[in-house]
C-alpha positions in Angstrom: 158.3 3.1 140.5 160.3 6.3 141.5 159.4 9.5 140.3 162.1 11.8 139.7 161.3 15.6 140.8 163.1 18.2 138.8 163.7 22.2 139.9 162.6 25.0 137.9 164.8 24.7 134.4 165.7 21.2 135.0 164.6 18.0 133.1 164.0 16.7 129.9 161.5 18.8 127.9 157.6 18.1 128.3 155.2 18.8 125.6 152.4 21.1 127.0 149.3 22.9 125.6 149.1 26.3 125.7 146.9 29.0 124.6 147.8 32.6 123.9 146.3 35.2 122.1 147.1 35.2 118.6 148.5 38.9 118.6 151.0 37.6 121.4 151.9 34.5 119.4 152.5 36.6 116.2 154.6 39.1 118.3 156.6 36.1 119.7 157.3 34.7 116.1 158.2 38.0 114.7 160.7 38.6 117.5 162.5 35.2 117.6 161.1 33.0 114.6 159.0 30.0 114.6 162.0 27.5 115.8 162.6 29.6 119.0 159.3 30.1 120.1 159.2 27.3 122.9 162.6 28.7 124.1 161.3 32.2 124.3 158.4 31.2 126.2 160.2 28.9 128.5 162.6 32.0 129.3 159.7 34.2 129.9 157.8 31.7 132.4 161.0 31.0 134.3 161.6 34.8 134.5 158.0 34.9 136.0 158.5 32.2 138.5 161.8 33.7 139.6 159.9 37.1 140.3 157.3 35.1 142.0 159.7 33.2 144.2 161.3 36.6 145.4 158.1 38.3 146.1 157.1 35.4 148.2 160.5 35.5 150.0 160.2 39.3 150.5 156.6 39.1 151.8 157.8 36.4 154.3 160.8 38.5 155.4 158.7 41.4 156.1 156.1 39.4 158.0 158.9 38.4 160.3 161.0 41.4 160.3 159.1 44.4 159.2 158.7 46.7 156.3 162.0 46.8 153.8 162.8 50.1 152.0 162.6 50.3 148.2 166.4 50.5 148.3 166.5 47.3 150.5 163.9 45.5 148.2 166.2 46.5 145.1 169.2 45.2 146.6 167.7 41.9 147.5 166.6 41.5 143.7 170.2 42.1 142.7 171.6 39.3 145.0 168.9 37.1 144.2 169.5 37.5 140.6 173.0 37.0 140.9 172.9 33.8 143.3 169.8 32.0 141.5 169.4 33.5 138.0 172.4 32.3 136.3 173.3 29.3 139.0 172.8 25.5 138.8 170.1 25.8 141.6 166.6 27.6 142.0 164.7 28.3 145.3 161.6 26.2 145.5 158.3 28.0 145.0 155.9 27.9 148.3 
């Protein structure tokens, strides 16, 4: 039996259990409604993953090449967002 591996944002929906503080859950429901709750959480988690992947990349780059200026870090974030945030392919988290 072969198992398919999916990237971030790919594959069929998987039911997971999630615990949130009630105030957070209520704030989400108030903002997007009950029907869009999962989509909102999915988008938030994907943004967080994208940020963590970029942070890992920048840390690795700085270990190999030295510190980046704040301007260079922002430019890297803009390029990363342009290339991966709306594209069909996400980089893998390490």
